[in-house]
N, C-alpha and C positions, 0 to 999 in steps of 0.2 A: 916409751920410745917413741920419737921421732918417725914421722913418715921417710924422712932421708936415710935416718939409723937401720928401720928395718928395712928400704931396700940396699942399704949398704951391704946389713947382714945376707937378702939375700942371694946377691951376686957372690957372698960369700959361700956360702952353702951348696949353692948351683955349682961352682969352681970347686967344691971339695968333693962331691959326689956327682957320678951323672944323671945326665938327663934323660931318664926314663920310670916311669912311673906306673906299678902295678896296680889294676884295677882288682878289686877283692869284690863280690858280687855277690851281697846277702840277701838279694827277693825273695829267694824261697827258704828261707831261715827267719831273720828279722825283721822282711815283709809282711812272709804269709801269715804271722804268729798274729799282727794285729787284724782287729774287729774288722770284717770285711773283705778280708782278703784269702780269706784262708782256702786251700786248694789242694784236687785231692792228686793221687800217686802218677797219674795219667796227664793229667796237668803242670804239675812238676817237671815232669819228663821231658813234657813238648818247649816249656819254659828253658830249660837247663840246654836242648839242642840251640835254641838259639839264643843263649849267652855263649854256646859255643863258636857259635857261626859269626858275632859281634864282635868275638875275640877277646875274651873277657880272661883274665889269668886265672883269677882263682873264684873258681863258686861255692858259696856255704852251702850245701844241699839240704840241710839240715839239724835235727838234735835226735839221733837217734834211741838215746834214751827215754826221750820224754812218751813214745807211743812205738806200738809194734808198727803201726804206719810210717809213720818216720823213719822208723829203723828201715823200712822196706824201699822205702822211695832214696835214702840215701843210696842202699847197695846198688839198685837197680839205676839210678846216673852214674856212679863210681862204675857199675860195668860197663854203660854205654859209651860215654865220651871217651876221648882220646888225647886233645891236647889242652885244656885247660886242668889245673891239680884240682883235685874235689876233697871239700874240705868238710868236715863235720865238727859240729859243736859238741862240747863236754865240761862239765863240772870239774873239779880238782876233786874228785872221790874215784875210787878205783872201776867201782860198776859203770859207771859213766866213760870212762876211758875204756876201758875191755868192750863195751857194747861198740863206740866210736871204731874201734878197732876192727872189729869182724865186720861192719857193714863198711868200712873203706877197703877190704881186701883184695875188691875184685880191681880196683884202682890203677891206672898207670901211675898214675901222680897222688899221693894222698898227705893228708894236713889233718893234725887235729888241733882245734882254736879250742886251747883251754882260759877259761874265765876264773878269777877270783877276787873279790874287792880289796881295794886297799886305805878307802878313805877313812879319818876317823870316823864319822858319821855310821858309815858301815860296818866298819870294824866293831863298835860300842853295840849298836842296837839291831847288825844283822847275823855277824858272824860270832859277837862275845870272845872275841879274838885278841891277845896282845900282837905287837908288829911281829916279833919271833915268833910266835904260832904261824903270823899269815906268810913270812918267809920258808919255813918248813913246810908247810902244806904245798905251796906252790912249787918248792923245789922239789917231793917225792913226787908230783902229778907229772911233771915237766919228765921226768928220767923214765916214769912209766910208758907215758904215751911215745917218748922219744923210742921205746921200744919196738912197738907196734904200727908205726906208721914212716913215712917219709922225710918227716920234718912237722914241727912243732910249731906252732905260735902261743902265745902267751899275753891275755889283757888283762890291767890291770883296772879291774870295774870302778867305776868314777875317779876314774886317773886324774881327772884334772881339779878336783876337789881332795886331793889326798897332797899332803905336804912332799913339795918336791925333793927333798932330801931322803926323803922313805923311799918315792917311788925309785930314785936312783939306787937304791938300797935292792928293790925286790928285783929290778932291772940285772944290776949286777949279778944277784944269784941265779936267775932266770936263763942266764947266756953260759953261766958256769956249770949250770944244768941241762944246757941242752937246746934252751929254743931257737930258734934262726928269724922270728918277726917277734917284734915286741910292739903291741900297741896300745895306746894313750889313748881310751875314750871318753867323750866328754857325753857322758850316761843319759845325762839328766839335761842336756840342750842350755846351758847354762852360761859359758863363759862366750868373750867376746875373741874377735881373729887378730887384735893383738895380744892377747893372753895366753892363746892356743900357741901366736909365734913364740912368745918369748918363754914357754917349758921345751916345747921341741927342742929348741936353739938351747937350752939348759941340758936338756938330754943328753943332745949329743957331742957335749962338750964333757961331761957329767961321767956319764956311764963308760967302765972299763969294757971295751970291747965294743964300740959303737960302730967299728965300721966293719965289724962283722957280720953284720945283723941289719936285719931292715926296719925301718919306724914305721907304724901306721896310724893313721888319724882313723878314728869309727865316731861321727855328728850326727847327733838329734836335732832336729829342728824346732824347738819347743818355743826358740824366740827368733826363729827367721833366721838362722844364721848360720843351718848347717856347709851349705859350701861355701861360703866366705872360708867360715871355720877349717875348714879342709881345704882351700887352697893359701891358706895361710899357713896350716903344719907344712904344706910339701913346699911352701916357700923356703920355713925353717930347715928343710931337709929332711921331712917326711918321704919314704918312696914305695908307699901304699897307700891306697886312700878304699875305704871300706864304706859301700854305697848301694844302692838299690834304682832298678827302674820307675821310674813316673817318682822317687821319694817314696815310697810307702814304707810303714816301719811302723814301730812301736809308738802310740799318742798322735805327737804333728809327725813322725815321720821322721827319715834319713836323710843324709845327702843325696841329692839325685843323681845319676849315674851322669844319666846325659848333658847335664847341666854341666858339674865336674870339668866332664871329658870335654865340650866344647869352648869353656872358659880357654882351658889348657891350649886348645886347638886355634879359637880365635884371635888370644893373646898371646900367641906363642913367641914373638920378638919380646913378650914382657916377662913371660913364665921361663923360657926354653927348655922347657920339659913336653917330652910327648908319650903316649900311651899305645898300646895294640889294636886301640878298637878301631874296626871300621866301621865307620862313625856313617856309611850311609843305611847302615842296620838300622840305626837308633830308633826312628819314626815306626819301623815295621816290630820293632820290637817291644816298643811301650804299646804300640796297639794289639798283640798278640795277648802282652799282659791284663788291658784292658777285657778282650775278650774272654778268657779264661775264669776271670774274677767278677764278673759279671760288675767292673767300675768304671765308669767311663772315666776318659782322661779330661780334666779341666780346662774347659775352650782357652783360658789365659795362661796354660802351664806352657812354661819356656819351654825351647827349644820340642817339643812334640806336641805341644795342643794344635788346635784347628785354627785360634787366632794368630800363631804363633809367627808365621808368614804370612796374614790376612790384611790388607788395608780398604779401608769404607772411607775414613774421611777425603775428601774431594782434594786436599792441600796435598795429603802423602800421596794420593794415587796420580795424581799430575806430576812430581815429584816421580816416582818411579816411572812412570812411561817416561820421562826422559833419562833419567839414569837410577839401575837397581840401589846404586850403594847411597842414595839421600836417603833413603829409610830402611835398610838392610844391613849389618854389619856381619851377616856370612849367607851363606847361599843355602838356599832351602835345599836343593839337591845333593847336598853334603849328607844329609841327615835322614834322607830318603823320603824331603816331602817335595811340595811345592808352593809356588806363589799364587798366593790367590785374591785378588781386586774383586773385593765382594763390595758388590753394588746395591748401598742400601737408602737411608733419608739422608746420611752425609754425604754423600757421593756427589760431584761437581759434572759439570754440562763436559771437562776433558773425558773425564772417565766413561760417562755412557756414548760419548761420540766414536771412543775406541772401542766399544763394546759391540755397537750397532756396527761398524764398518769390519769389525772381524766376524759377525754372523754375516755378511754379503750383501747391506741393503747400502746404500747411495742417499742420503738426505741432506735437502738445501739448508741454509740456517733456518729457514720459516719453518720447515718441516720438521727440524732437530730441535725449534722451539716447542713445537707442539708436543714432541714426544716426551720430551724432558718435564714439562708439566706435568704429563701424566703418568710418567713416572715415579715424579715426585709424590704424588698422591698414592699411586701404589704400593710406595715403599713405606706409609707413614701406617698404611694396613698392614702390612707384610713385613715378617722379621727378616726376611730376605727375600729380594728378587732375582728370580732365576734367568737364565740366558734363551729359556724357552720365554718365560713372561717379555724378557727385551723384544726377542724375537717378533711375539704378539705383538708389542705394541707399535713396532717399523714398518707393520704388517697391515697395521690401522686397525687391528682385532683386540677385541675386550678380554685382557688376560684370563681373568677372574669369571667369566659365563664363553672363554670359546670350549668349543667342542662338541659333539653329537651326544653324549653320552649325560644321563643325570639318573641317580639313586632318587627310587620310589619305596623302593623296599630293603629290609640285609636283616639277616636273622643267624645268627651262630651257635653252635653248641659243641661243648665238649663231650667227650664221652667216657665212661669209666669203664680203668684199665687201660685207655691210653684209643688215640684219634679225636677226629671232629670232623663236624658238616657244617654248612653255610648254604642258602639258600638267597637268592637275591634276585628282584626284577628293576631291570632298565629302561627308561623311556629314552627313545631315539627325539633328535631334534625335528624329523619326519614327521613322528605322531605315535610310531608303534612303540611296542614293549616288547622286552627278552625276558624272560625266568627262566631258571639257571637254579643248578644243584649240583654241590661237590663235595666227597670229603678228602682229609690232607690229613696229614700228623698231626696239626694243630687248627686252630681255628683261622690265624691269618694264612696258613699256605690252603687250609678250602676255601676259604674268602678270596684268594688269589685265581684259585682253580675254574670256580665258577666264574670269575670275571671274563675270564682266557676263554669259557666254551662260551659266554655272552657275545663275547664280542668279536670271535674268532680271529685274535690275535695271542700270540703266548708275549710275555716279557721276562728277562733274565734278571733278576734281584741283584744285585752290587753290592748294596752298602743299607742299613737299615738303623733309624736311630730314634728312637721313643725319648722324649724331655716334657717336663712340668714346665705350662707357662705359668698358671700360680697355684699356690699350696693350698689347704685347708678343704671343708668339705665342696666347695665350689670347684673344682680341681681340674685343669685342663690340659689333656696331652696334646703335645706336637708332635706328631708324625713326619719324618723325613726319609724319602727315596731316593735311592738311585738306581738303576736301570740300563736294561741295554737292550737295543731292539735294530737288528739288522743291519749291526755294526755302529751305530750311533749311542750317544747316551744320554738318558732323560733323566730331570728332576721331578719330583712331585710332592707335594707339602700337605698335610690335614688336621685340623685342629678338631677336639671333641671333649665330652668326659668319658667317653666311651674309647680306649685305645685297639681295640678293634675296628669302632667306625672311624676312625682320625686317619688307620692304616689304609682301611680301605678309599677314603675320599684320595688320598695321597698316592696310591693306584690309580683311580678312577681318572686324576689330573694327568696321570702318566699318559695311561689311553688316551687322552682328548689331545694331549697335547702330539700324539705320533699320529692322529687321526686328522687334526691340521696341519701336519707336514705331509702326509698321506694320505691324497682323497681317496683313496682306494678302500681305506678302515671306515671313512665315516660313508661310505654309501654301502659297506658288508654290513649284514644284521640277522643274527640268526636263523630268524627266518625263511632265510635264502635255502 
């Protein structure tokens, strides 16, 4: 199909069906079963509430028959949520269906999501069933599920490798049995957008009663086309998209919810589709998932990654200062994020001048030349140059050696049964030393308490991140911290082969920046 033909077919699909796409989130089921993303019941409930606040239409809460814990999680979520439909996965087996029905009993709106393989490969090697047997199994399961929940969704597993005419037969039977949503998943992430567009167009044209059901797309990202395929399915008439926060899921993951939603939002004149998603909650929801799973969001992740609205290139920064539209196609505040002009070795004079001015400094061209040269030298040595670094440069201070305190000793230990302790010695620039010790919930907490006692100041940590600088036996950890003190925000960083030491360096760099900004701290010592 040519691009012109696809555009014409898209317009036809949009005119035939309304412009509302349901968002079916499977973060807690398909996403959670991926290695490294397991969540306990408490974490699942937190995520479910966040997804409800996000405006998700259907939340697939789990697979009740898989384990008692999964059953309990689905039941708790069904009881807690009020707005979205709560869905449970089930095979086309009586035990699965009955278990899903019991778990969903507390739900205001409940759905059982049945799945059964339909492709020749799966029929022969997985099920060992004929076409007629597959249809009979599906029909019996749908009828049973319809008796124990509000609505039934049927998925033809491996639909994109199923004979189209047989898929129509299966869906015809599913509608007659009581299914209200028909899902044609790209189970192995194999097809292209053109192929999935053609299939959904074919299904909407040939399935009897197509106008009475919702066609759904569930795309995996094995070839990196999950989002593109989901959008193609929507263009062909799919009115439900199954996706996950941050695109997590089996193997290479699922279509990323935030990417599908913002593609529809940003390209609204093209798609003419709407969702009920509160887009400003996308970034916070993404960060919550990273927190509860311990899996950080990749920096270059579309929509919600740290670099999604960050600009370091001098040319890009110059353009952004003149007009945001030069290098941003959507507003960061629309997804709950902020624009960041990251100053680094690729930044130019225009960005540095603007940041220096924003920090309250007035420099002539000669002074700016000097600061710019020192800035470039510092940027070559550091991963990111902070506002505190620039403030120091503009003030004529060396940011890497500024501040009164330095470590001369640090030791931390964890205690059997919980808790930790830290002892340290700090040397002040006037020559005197301070020794302190503290206990805490963990070694980092204990170290922070000891630093606060030694310097006489307390800081409130807002963000803490540790990443690897390089791999192998000599791997180094890079700790970056954000903290507040007396209403101001400070950032610090440290690098060491020991994570605690890297964090301690970051903490002390913040304390030293506070000292540079507040002379009172530089003069305050524990011996007072």
